[in-house]
LOLUM-530601 format. One line per 5 residues: number of its first residue (from 1); for each residue x negated, y, z negated of N, C-alpha, C, O. Coordinates in pm, 1 decimal, decimal comma, always signed. Layout:
NUM> X/Y/Z/X/Y/Z/X/Y/Z/X/Y/Z ~ ...
//
This chain:
1> -4010,6/+6532,0/+918,7/-4041,8/+6395,2/+881,7/-4175,5/+6356,1/+942,2/-4205,2/+6389,7/+1056,9 ~ -4254,1/+6286,4/+866,1/-4383,3/+6238,8/+912,6/-4389,3/+6088,0/+889,7/-4362,9/+6044,4/+777,6 ~ -4421,6/+6008,2/+986,5/-4447,7/+6045,9/+1124,9/-4320,5/+6087,7/+1195,9/-4210,1/+6049,8/+1156,9 ~ -4337,9/+6166,8/+1301,1/-4224,4/+6216,6/+1376,9/-4148,7/+6100,0/+1439,4/-4209,0/+6015,8/+1506,0 ~ -4015,8/+6094,0/+1418,5/-3937,2/+5984,5/+1478,6/-3936,6/+5993,8/+1630,6/-3942,8/+6102,5/+1688,0
6> -3929,1/+5878,5/+1693,5/-3919,0/+5875,1/+1839,3/-3783,5/+5930,1/+1883,0/-3773,9/+5998,5/+1984,9 ~ -3678,7/+5900,3/+1805,8/-3546,1/+5955,0/+1834,1/-3471,4/+5972,1/+1702,4/-3500,2/+5905,0/+1603,3 ~ -3375,3/+6062,9/+1703,9/-3298,0/+6093,1/+1584,7/-3158,2/+6132,2/+1628,3/-3141,4/+6216,4/+1716,5 ~ -3057,7/+6071,3/+1566,9/-2918,1/+6105,3/+1595,4/-2852,5/+6146,6/+1464,5/-2843,7/+6066,7/+1371,3 ~ -2807,0/+6269,6/+1457,3/-2739,2/+6317,5/+1337,7/-2591,6/+6282,4/+1345,3/-2525,8/+6306,5/+1446,5
11> -2540,5/+6225,2/+1236,9/-2400,8/+6186,0/+1229,2/-2333,9/+6261,5/+1115,1/-2401,9/+6321,6/+1031,9 ~ -2203,2/+6258,7/+1111,1/-2130,3/+6320,7/+1000,9/-2148,8/+6240,6/+873,6/-2171,5/+6119,7/+878,6 ~ -2139,1/+6306,9/+760,3/-2144,9/+6239,4/+632,0/-2285,5/+6230,7/+578,3/-2381,8/+6273,5/+641,9 ~ -2295,1/+6173,2/+457,7/-2423,8/+6154,5/+393,4/-2411,2/+6042,9/+290,3/-2301,3/+6012,0/+244,3 ~ -2522,3/+5983,9/+255,1/-2525,4/+5882,2/+151,5/-2581,2/+5946,2/+25,2/-2690,0/+6003,7/+27,0
16> -2507,3/+5936,2/-83,2/-2551,2/+5992,1/-210,4/-2596,6/+5877,2/-299,1/-2518,7/+5787,6/-331,7 ~ -2721,7/+5880,9/-337,0/-2779,1/+5776,9/-420,4/-2726,6/+5791,7/-562,6/-2736,3/+5898,5/-623,2 ~ -2671,5/+5683,7/-614,3/-2617,7/+5687,7/-750,1/-2683,3/+5579,3/-834,7/-2752,9/+5491,9/-783,1 ~ -2660,7/+5586,4/-962,1/-2717,4/+5490,8/-1055,7/-2667,5/+5348,0/-1031,1/-2733,0/+5251,8/-1071,4 ~ -2552,8/+5333,9/-965,5/-2498,3/+5200,9/-937,9/-2547,5/+5142,2/-805,1/-2514,4/+5028,2/-772,6
21> -2625,3/+5218,0/-728,4/-2675,1/+5170,1/-599,6/-2768,5/+5051,1/-619,2/-2841,8/+5043,3/-717,8 ~ -2764,4/+4958,7/-523,4/-2850,7/+4841,0/-526,4/-2955,0/+4851,2/-416,1/-2929,2/+4909,2/-310,7 ~ -3071,8/+4795,2/-440,3/-3174,9/+4784,0/-337,5/-3188,3/+4635,6/-307,8/-3222,9/+4556,2/-395,2 ~ -3160,4/+4599,6/-183,3/-3165,2/+4458,7/-145,3/-3256,6/+4438,8/-25,2/-3282,9/+4531,6/+51,3 ~ -3304,3/+4315,5/-10,5/-3379,0/+4279,4/+109,4/-3322,3/+4148,3/+161,0/-3293,1/+4057,0/+83,7
26> -3307,4/+4140,2/+291,7/-3243,9/+4026,1/+354,3/-3330,0/+3902,2/+358,1/-3278,1/+3791,4/+371,4 ~ -3459,3/+3918,1/+347,0/-3552,4/+3806,7/+348,7/-3678,6/+3849,8/+275,8/-3698,6/+3969,1/+252,9 ~ -3764,3/+3754,8/+238,6/-3884,3/+3790,4/+161,5/-3971,7/+3897,2/+226,9/-4039,2/+3972,1/+156,2 ~ -3972,1/+3906,2/+360,5/-4052,6/+4008,7/+428,3/-4012,9/+4150,2/+387,4/-4094,7/+4241,8/+395,9 ~ -3890,7/+4169,2/+343,9/-3844,8/+4301,8/+304,9/-3880,3/+4340,4/+163,4/-3859,9/+4455,0/+123,4
31> -3932,9/+4247,1/+87,3/-3959,3/+4271,2/-54,8/-4057,2/+4386,7/-77,7/-4035,7/+4467,9/-167,8 ~ -4164,1/+4395,6/+2,1/-4264,8/+4500,1/-19,2/-4205,5/+4640,3/-0,5/-4232,1/+4729,6/-81,0 ~ -4126,6/+4660,1/+103,1/-4062,7/+4789,7/+124,1/-3962,6/+4821,1/+14,5/-3956,5/+4933,8/-34,6 ~ -3883,9/+4721,0/-23,9/-3782,8/+4741,0/-127,6/-3848,8/+4774,7/-261,3/-3803,8/+4864,8/-332,0 ~ -3954,5/+4702,9/-295,5/-4025,4/+4730,0/-421,3/-4092,1/+4866,5/-419,8/-4094,7/+4935,6/-521,6
36> -4146,0/+4905,8/-305,3/-4208,4/+5038,2/-294,3/-4106,8/+5148,9/-319,2/-4134,7/+5244,7/-391,2 ~ -3990,1/+5135,3/-259,8/-3885,2/+5234,4/-282,1/-3839,5/+5233,1/-427,2/-3818,3/+5338,9/-486,4 ~ -3824,1/+5114,4/-484,9/-3780,5/+5103,6/-624,9/-3880,5/+5171,0/-718,4/-3840,0/+5239,6/-812,3 ~ -4010,3/+5152,5/-694,4/-4111,8/+5217,9/-777,6/-4099,8/+5369,1/-769,7/-4107,3/+5437,6/-871,7 ~ -4081,3/+5421,2/-649,8/-4067,3/+5565,8/-631,0/-3943,4/+5617,2/-703,3/-3949,1/+5720,3/-770,3
41> -3831,0/+5545,9/-690,3/-3707,6/+5587,8/-756,6/-3719,8/+5580,0/-908,5/-3668,4/+5666,7/-979,1 ~ -3786,7/+5477,6/-959,0/-3805,6/+5465,7/-1104,8/-3881,5/+5586,0/-1159,5/-3849,3/+5638,2/-1266,2 ~ -3981,3/+5628,5/-1085,8/-4063,9/+5741,0/-1129,3/-3981,2/+5869,3/-1138,1/-3999,9/+5948,8/-1230,2 ~ -3890,9/+5889,6/-1044,0/-3817,5/+6015,5/-1038,0/-3683,8/+6012,6/-1110,0/-3629,9/+6118,0/-1143,5 ~ -3629,3/+5894,3/-1134,5/-3496,8/+5888,1/-1197,1/-3497,5/+5822,5/-1334,7/-3401,0/+5837,0/-1409,7
46> -3602,9/+5751,6/-1369,0/-3613,9/+5678,0/-1495,0/-3504,8/+5571,1/-1510,1/-3468,7/+5535,5/-1622,2 ~ -3452,8/+5520,3/-1399,4/-3356,7/+5409,7/-1399,9/-3429,2/+5282,6/-1356,0/-3539,7/+5290,0/-1302,3 ~ -3368,8/+5167,6/-1378,2/-3434,7/+5038,2/-1354,1/-3458,0/+5006,4/-1206,2/-3566,1/+4958,4/-1172,4 ~ -3364,1/+5030,3/-1118,5/-3371,0/+5000,4/-975,7/-3424,4/+4861,2/-945,9/-3528,9/+4848,7/-882,0 ~ -3356,0/+4756,0/-990,2/-3401,1/+4621,0/-956,1/-3382,5/+4594,7/-807,0/-3294,4/+4652,6/-743,5
51> -3465,1/+4508,3/-752,4/-3450,0/+4467,1/-613,0/-3406,5/+4321,3/-611,6/-3450,9/+4241,1/-693,8 ~ -3319,1/+4288,1/-517,2/-3270,9/+4150,9/-508,0/-3276,9/+4102,4/-363,9/-3269,3/+4181,0/-269,5 ~ -3290,5/+3972,2/-349,6/-3287,1/+3908,6/-218,8/-3141,5/+3878,1/-187,1/-3077,9/+3799,2/-257,0 ~ -3089,0/+3939,3/-83,3/-2948,8/+3922,1/-45,3/-2937,3/+3951,4/+103,2/-2978,5/+4058,3/+148,2 ~ -2882,6/+3859,3/+179,4/-2873,2/+3876,9/+324,6/-2774,3/+3985,0/+365,4/-2784,8/+4040,7/+474,7
56> -2680,0/+4014,7/+279,7/-2576,6/+4112,5/+315,3/-2609,8/+4249,9/+258,1/-2637,2/+4261,9/+138,7 ~ -2607,6/+4353,6/+341,8/-2624,4/+4488,1/+287,6/-2509,2/+4518,1/+191,8/-2393,2/+4491,0/+222,9 ~ -2541,3/+4573,3/+77,3/-2435,4/+4604,4/-18,9/-2373,0/+4739,0/+13,8/-2436,5/+4825,5/+74,0 ~ -2248,2/+4755,4/-26,5/-2186,8/+4886,9/-20,3/-2255,9/+4969,7/-127,6/-2283,7/+4918,4/-235,9 ~ -2283,5/+5093,8/-100,6/-2353,9/+5181,3/-195,7/-2490,7/+5127,2/-230,0/-2522,5/+5108,7/-347,5
61> -2571,6/+5101,8/-130,1/-2705,0/+5052,6/-157,1/-2800,1/+5076,1/-41,5/-2764,4/+5135,1/+60,5 ~ -2921,6/+5028,5/-60,0/-3026,5/+5040,1/+40,0/-3072,6/+4898,2/+70,5/-3106,3/+4822,2/-20,3 ~ -3073,9/+4862,9/+198,5/-3102,0/+4726,0/+240,8/-3217,6/+4724,8/+340,6/-3220,4/+4804,3/+434,6 ~ -3313,0/+4633,8/+319,5/-3426,9/+4614,2/+408,6/-3411,7/+4479,2/+476,4/-3387,8/+4378,7/+409,5 ~ -3425,5/+4475,4/+610,8/-3408,0/+4348,8/+680,6/-3482,6/+4345,5/+813,7/-3498,7/+4447,5/+880,6
66> -3527,9/+4225,1/+850,3/-3585,2/+4203,7/+983,1/-3481,5/+4144,7/+1078,5/-3502,6/+4143,6/+1199,7 ~ -3369,8/+4095,7/+1024,8/-3266,9/+4033,0/+1109,4/-3200,8/+4136,7/+1199,9/-3158,4/+4243,4/+1155,4 ~ -3193,5/+4101,8/+1327,8/-3130,2/+4189,1/+1425,8/-3215,6/+4307,2/+1467,3/-3168,4/+4395,0/+1539,5 ~ -3341,0/+4310,9/+1422,7/-3429,5/+4421,6/+1458,8/-3470,6/+4410,7/+1605,5/-3488,5/+4300,8/+1657,9 ~ -3484,9/+4523,2/+1669,3/-3525,2/+4529,7/+1809,0/-3675,7/+4505,8/+1820,0/-3753,3/+4586,3/+1768,6
71> -3719,7/+4397,2/+1885,8/-3863,5/+4370,9/+1898,2/-3937,8/+4481,1/+1973,9/-4059,6/+4494,1/+1961,6 ~ -3864,1/+4560,2/+2052,3/-3925,1/+4671,3/+2126,1/-3978,2/+4780,2/+2032,4/-4054,5/+4866,8/+2075,3 ~ -3938,4/+4776,5/+1905,3/-3987,8/+4875,3/+1809,1/-4136,4/+4857,4/+1781,0/-4202,3/+4950,7/+1735,0 ~ -4189,9/+4738,5/+1808,1/-4331,3/+4711,3/+1784,2/-4356,8/+4669,4/+1640,5/-4265,1/+4664,4/+1558,5 ~ -4481,6/+4639,7/+1611,5/-4519,2/+4584,9/+1480,8/-4496,7/+4682,1/+1365,5/-4471,9/+4638,5/+1253,1
76> -4504,6/+4812,0/+1390,5/-4490,9/+4909,5/+1282,4/-4366,2/+4996,1/+1297,0/-4345,4/+5088,4/+1218,3 ~ -4284,0/+4967,5/+1396,0/-4163,7/+5046,3/+1417,7/-4048,9/+5001,5/+1329,6/-4050,3/+4890,8/+1275,8 ~ -3950,3/+5087,0/+1315,0/-3834,2/+5056,4/+1231,9/-3716,0/+5142,0/+1276,1/-3730,7/+5240,3/+1348,7 ~ -3600,6/+5101,5/+1230,3/-3477,6/+5177,0/+1251,8/-3423,1/+5211,8/+1113,4/-3416,0/+5125,4/+1026,0 ~ -3385,4/+5335,9/+1093,7/-3330,5/+5381,6/+966,8/-3188,6/+5430,1/+993,3/-3167,9/+5527,6/+1065,6
81> -3091,8/+5362,0/+934,8/-2952,2/+5397,9/+952,9/-2896,0/+5443,1/+819,0/-2893,8/+5366,2/+722,9 ~ -2850,9/+5566,9/+812,9/-2794,1/+5622,8/+690,8/-2647,6/+5653,1/+716,7/-2613,8/+5727,3/+809,0 ~ -2560,3/+5594,9/+634,1/-2416,4/+5618,2/+645,4/-2363,8/+5658,6/+507,5/-2437,1/+5649,4/+409,0 ~ -2239,5/+5702,7/+498,7/-2185,2/+5737,4/+367,4/-2179,9/+5619,4/+269,6/-2171,1/+5641,0/+148,7 ~ -2185,0/+5496,0/+318,9/-2176,6/+5380,1/+228,9/-2310,9/+5314,5/+199,4/-2316,7/+5223,2/+117,0
86> -2418,0/+5357,4/+263,2/-2546,7/+5296,5/+234,3/-2653,4/+5327,6/+337,6/-2631,5/+5403,3/+432,2 ~ -2768,5/+5267,5/+316,9/-2884,1/+5286,5/+404,0/-2935,0/+5148,7/+444,4/-2943,5/+5058,4/+361,3 ~ -2968,8/+5132,9/+572,3/-3030,5/+5009,5/+620,4/-3161,5/+5047,0/+688,1/-3165,2/+5132,2/+776,9 ~ -3269,6/+4981,3/+644,2/-3399,0/+4991,9/+710,0/-3419,2/+4858,7/+779,7/-3427,9/+4754,7/+714,4 ~ -3426,7/+4861,4/+912,6/-3439,6/+4737,8/+990,4/-3565,9/+4748,8/+1075,8/-3589,6/+4850,5/+1141,1
91> -3646,6/+4642,2/+1074,2/-3771,2/+4639,4/+1150,8/-3804,0/+4495,6/+1186,9/-3762,5/+4403,1/+1117,1 ~ -3879,0/+4475,7/+1296,4/-3913,2/+4339,1/+1335,1/-4021,3/+4275,1/+1248,0/-4038,9/+4153,3/+1252,1 ~ -4094,1/+4354,8/+1169,2/-4202,3/+4299,8/+1087,0/-4200,5/+4360,7/+946,9/-4134,6/+4461,5/+921,7 ~ -4274,1/+4297,1/+857,4/-4289,1/+4347,5/+721,1/-4352,5/+4486,9/+721,3/-4313,4/+4573,4/+642,8 ~ -4450,4/+4508,4/+809,8/-4516,1/+4640,3/+817,8/-4415,4/+4748,4/+855,1/-4417,7/+4857,4/+798,1
96> -4327,3/+4719,3/+949,9/-4225,4/+4816,7/+988,3/-4132,6/+4851,0/+873,0/-4095,7/+4967,1/+855,3 ~ -4094,2/+4749,6/+793,5/-4009,2/+4775,9/+677,1/-4081,5/+4863,5/+576,1/-4020,8/+4952,1/+515,9 ~ -4209,6/+4839,8/+557,1/-4288,9/+4920,4/+465,3/-4295,0/+5065,4/+513,2/-4276,4/+5157,4/+433,6 ~ -4320,8/+5086,5/+641,8/-4328,8/+5222,8/+694,1/-4192,3/+5292,0/+691,2/-4184,5/+5413,3/+672,0 ~ -4085,9/+5215,7/+710,2/-3951,6/+5272,0/+699,3/-3925,0/+5321,3/+558,8/-3855,0/+5420,8/+540,5
101> -3978,6/+5254,8/+461,2/-3966,2/+5296,7/+321,9/-4044,9/+5423,9/+298,5/-3997,0/+5513,1/+228,5 ~ -4164,4/+5435,1/+355,0/-4246,2/+5554,7/+336,5/-4175,7/+5677,4/+391,4/-4176,6/+5782,8/+327,8 ~ -4114,5/+5665,3/+509,0/-4043,1/+5777,8/+566,6/-3924,0/+5813,7/+480,3/-3897,3/+5931,4/+455,7 ~ -3853,4/+5713,5/+434,9/-3732,6/+5736,0/+355,6/-3764,6/+5809,0/+226,2/-3684,3/+5890,5/+180,8 ~ -3879,5/+5782,2/+165,7/-3912,4/+5842,4/+37,0/-3990,2/+5971,9/+50,2/-4024,9/+6032,6/-51,2
106> -4018,6/+6015,8/+171,0/-4095,5/+6140,2/+188,5/-4013,5/+6260,5/+152,6/-4062,1/+6373,2/+161,4
//
């Protein structure tokens, strides 16, 4: 992965992206990262991948949010959590959410 993560914890399970998955952002700051991921997915899957503003991470989806983000991550840092039910990209700033999207789509 580039850039190299500061830390990485491997867990059991995996998230499988399906046509029914939703891309959501918890606040307007997450829109740029969510739209960037949606554009990448549209190119490779030819599906619509709409993005919506929703504070709650959906089951079977990818969610971008600044809420609850650790300020110690810095302006460009982010946390990427992948579980069998979805993906959450959390960062204290819009830039961090954008960079979290870049890593996710690499």
